[in-house]
C-alpha angles and dihedrals in degrees: 000000000000125000099266090052091049091050092048090050091050091050091049091049091049091049091050092050090049090051092048091050090049092050091050090049092049091048091052091047092049092048090051092049092049091050091048091050092049092050092048091048090051091053093047092049092050092049096046101032090225120151117262114271120226112210134194094266091055092048090050092049091049091048092052090050092055094053 
């Protein structure tokens, strides 16, 4: 490989690593938000006495678990 190719490869590798780090950060943030939502829903249900609501994400998760 010549120098421009090596440099291009290094730039691509750095960009890929940055994307992977961003994906990991977004996955952690999403996981945190889901946990927060679930906790808040538990509190609201306890305070109001309403039946638990099943949303689309929970139905999707259950469907994936059955496959």
